[in-house]
C-alpha positions as CSV (number, residue, x, y, z in Angstrom):
1,M,57.5,156.9,87.7
2,S,60.5,154.7,87.1
3,C,59.8,151.5,85.3
4,R,61.8,149.7,87.9
5,E,60.0,148.5,91.0
6,Q,63.1,148.4,93.2
7,P,63.6,151.7,94.9
8,T,66.8,153.6,95.1
9,R,67.9,153.5,98.8
10,L,70.0,156.5,99.6
11,H,71.9,156.1,102.8
12,L,73.3,159.4,104.1
13,V,76.0,159.5,106.7
14,R,77.5,162.6,108.4
15,H,81.1,162.5,109.4
16,G,82.1,161.8,113.0
17,E,83.0,164.3,115.7
18,V,85.7,166.7,114.7
19,A,88.8,167.7,116.6
20,E,88.1,169.5,119.9
21,E,89.3,172.9,118.7
22,Y,86.5,173.0,116.1
23,H,83.7,172.1,118.5
24,Q,80.8,174.6,118.1
25,V,82.7,176.3,115.3
26,F,81.4,177.2,111.8
27,G,84.0,175.0,110.1
28,G,82.6,174.7,106.6
29,R,85.6,174.6,104.2
30,I,88.2,174.1,107.1
31,D,89.7,170.7,106.4
32,M,89.7,169.5,110.0
33,E,90.4,166.0,111.2
34,L,88.2,163.8,113.5
35,S,88.6,163.7,117.2
36,P,89.6,160.5,119.0
37,L,85.8,160.0,119.7
38,G,85.1,160.7,116.1
39,H,87.4,157.8,115.1
40,R,85.6,155.5,117.5
41,Q,82.3,156.6,116.1
42,A,83.5,155.7,112.6
43,K,84.5,152.3,113.8
44,R,81.2,151.7,115.4
45,L,79.4,152.9,112.3
46,A,81.5,150.4,110.2
47,K,80.5,147.6,112.6
48,F,76.8,148.5,112.1
49,L,77.0,148.6,108.3
50,D,79.7,146.1,107.4
51,D,77.2,143.3,106.6
52,R,75.0,145.5,104.4
53,P,75.8,145.3,100.7
54,F,76.1,148.7,99.0
55,D,76.1,148.9,95.2
56,R,77.8,152.3,95.2
57,I,79.5,154.4,97.7
58,Y,80.3,158.1,97.4
59,R,82.0,160.6,99.6
60,S,83.0,164.2,100.0
61,P,86.7,165.0,99.5
62,M,87.2,166.5,102.9
63,V,89.5,164.9,105.5
64,R,86.9,164.4,108.2
65,V,84.7,162.5,105.8
66,R,87.5,160.4,104.4
67,Q,88.5,159.4,108.0
68,T,84.8,158.5,108.8
69,A,84.5,156.4,105.7
70,E,87.8,154.5,105.9
71,P,86.9,151.8,108.5
72,L,83.8,150.8,106.6
73,L,85.5,150.8,103.2
74,D,88.3,148.7,104.6
75,A,85.8,146.2,106.1
76,L,83.8,146.0,102.8
77,G,86.8,146.0,100.6
78,Q,85.3,148.7,98.5
79,A,86.3,152.1,97.3
80,A,84.3,155.3,97.4
81,V,83.8,157.6,94.5
82,V,84.9,161.1,95.5
83,I,82.6,163.9,94.4
84,D,84.1,167.3,95.0
85,D,80.7,169.0,94.9
86,L,79.7,167.1,98.2
87,R,82.1,169.3,100.2
88,E,80.5,171.4,103.0
89,V,79.1,174.9,102.4
90,D,81.4,177.9,102.7
91,F,80.4,180.0,105.7
92,G,82.3,183.1,104.5
93,V,83.3,185.5,107.3
94,W,81.7,183.2,109.9
95,T,84.3,180.5,109.2
96,G,86.3,179.7,112.2
97,Y,84.1,181.5,114.7
98,K,82.3,179.7,117.5
99,W,78.5,179.8,117.6
100,Y,78.4,182.1,120.7
101,E,80.7,184.7,118.9
102,I,78.4,185.2,115.9
103,E,75.9,187.6,117.5
104,E,78.6,189.6,119.2
105,K,80.7,190.0,116.0
106,F,78.1,190.0,113.3
107,G,74.8,190.9,115.0
108,M,73.1,187.7,113.9
109,A,71.8,184.6,115.8
110,A,73.9,181.6,114.9
111,I,70.9,179.3,115.6
112,D,69.2,180.7,112.5
113,W,72.2,179.9,110.3
114,L,70.2,178.2,107.6
115,V,67.9,181.2,107.3
116,H,70.9,183.6,107.1
117,L,72.5,181.5,104.4
118,Q,69.3,181.2,102.5
119,N,68.8,185.0,102.6
120,G,72.4,185.8,101.7
121,D,73.0,187.6,105.1
122,V,76.5,186.1,105.7
123,P,79.2,188.2,103.9
124,E,81.4,186.2,101.6
125,A,79.4,183.0,102.2
126,E,78.7,180.7,99.3
127,P,75.7,182.0,97.4
128,M,72.7,179.8,98.1
129,D,71.9,179.2,94.4
130,V,75.5,178.1,93.9
131,Y,75.4,175.7,96.9
132,E,72.0,174.3,95.9
133,S,73.2,173.9,92.3
134,R,76.3,171.9,93.1
135,I,74.5,169.6,95.6
136,K,71.7,169.0,93.1
137,R,74.3,168.2,90.5
138,S,75.8,165.6,92.9
139,L,72.3,164.2,93.7
140,D,71.4,163.9,90.1
141,R,74.6,162.0,89.3
142,I,74.2,159.7,92.3
143,L,70.6,158.9,91.4
144,S,71.4,158.4,87.7
145,E,74.3,156.1,88.3
146,G,72.6,154.2,91.1
147,E,69.0,153.8,90.0
148,G,67.4,150.9,91.9
149,D,70.6,150.4,94.0
150,D,71.6,150.7,97.6
151,V,73.8,153.7,97.7
152,L,75.8,155.1,100.6
153,V,76.9,158.7,100.7
154,F,79.4,160.1,103.3
155,C,79.2,163.8,103.6
156,H,78.4,166.7,106.0
157,G,75.5,168.0,108.1
158,G,74.8,171.0,105.8
159,V,75.0,168.8,102.8
160,I,72.6,166.3,104.2
161,R,70.1,169.0,105.0
162,M,70.4,170.3,101.4
163,L,70.0,166.8,100.0
164,L,66.8,166.4,102.1
165,A,65.5,169.8,101.0
166,L,65.9,168.8,97.4
167,L,64.4,165.3,97.8
168,L,61.5,166.5,99.9
169,K,61.0,169.7,97.9
170,E,61.3,171.9,101.0
171,P,63.2,175.2,101.4
172,F,66.7,174.8,102.8
173,S,65.9,177.3,105.5
174,T,63.3,175.0,107.1
175,M,65.7,172.1,107.4
176,D,66.7,173.1,110.9
177,R,63.9,170.8,112.1
178,F,66.0,167.8,110.9
179,E,68.8,167.2,113.4
180,V,71.9,165.6,111.9
181,D,74.2,164.3,114.6
182,Y,77.9,163.2,114.1
183,A,78.2,159.8,112.5
184,S,74.5,159.5,112.1
185,L,72.6,157.6,109.3
186,S,69.5,158.7,107.4
187,V,67.8,156.6,104.7
188,A,65.6,157.8,101.9
189,E,63.8,155.4,99.5
190,I,63.2,156.9,96.1
191,R,60.7,155.6,93.5
192,G,60.4,158.2,90.7
193,D,59.0,161.3,92.2
194,R,58.0,159.6,95.5
195,V,60.5,160.0,98.4
196,E,60.0,158.3,101.7
197,L,62.4,159.0,104.6
198,T,62.5,155.6,106.3
199,L,65.2,156.4,108.9
200,H,66.6,159.7,110.1
201,N,69.5,160.7,112.4
202,F,70.2,157.2,113.7
203,A,73.6,157.2,115.4
204,P,74.7,153.5,115.7
205,W,77.5,154.4,118.1
206,Q,75.0,155.5,120.7
207,W,73.5,152.1,120.8
208,L,76.6,149.9,120.7
209,G,78.2,150.8,124.0
210,L,80.6,153.4,122.7
211,G,80.3,155.5,125.9
212,E,81.5,152.5,127.9
213,E,84.8,152.2,126.1
214,P,88.1,153.5,127.7
215,S,89.0,156.9,126.5
216,E,91.6,157.2,123.9
217,D,92.1,161.0,124.4
């Protein structure tokens, strides 16, 4: 156990909705932008979090994550540390295909994508040991630098699932039971080896009247 009583609070945020042409697509390493709705989600997220002090903020280098983080960083007057290893998993030959196309083209069920990645079934995809290693390297750095702090991490759905798998000591392939919506927030409190998931998949924009705003499309 850590000698510090104050837990490390790890706030995990997935990026907002991506551009329409990438809906239901295995995007992975495609450096897509947010949709108009995604930008509104990011602003609502910033409004929800802008009165919360964060000791450290980290983000993935990918455009959709940068665009999600920008409104909050501007409001807080803080900068995020960019960690290249927080980028999304590489889906190999699945990249760019829609979910409904996967079974027809590759003979596998897209809904089981975590299992297929775990088993190495997807040609040219990032090997699971490599993916797990780089996310663990990121997590170790974040927890080492931010012990006892309130830490915010902007990243991706697959990355959040891997972070949860590492924190909860669960296989990555079982993380499909944790939904990770666009612009959602999950919070883990960490005291040494004890991890408590105190909030999961809370999407502030769903509770702040976003759906009532005029469309910007």
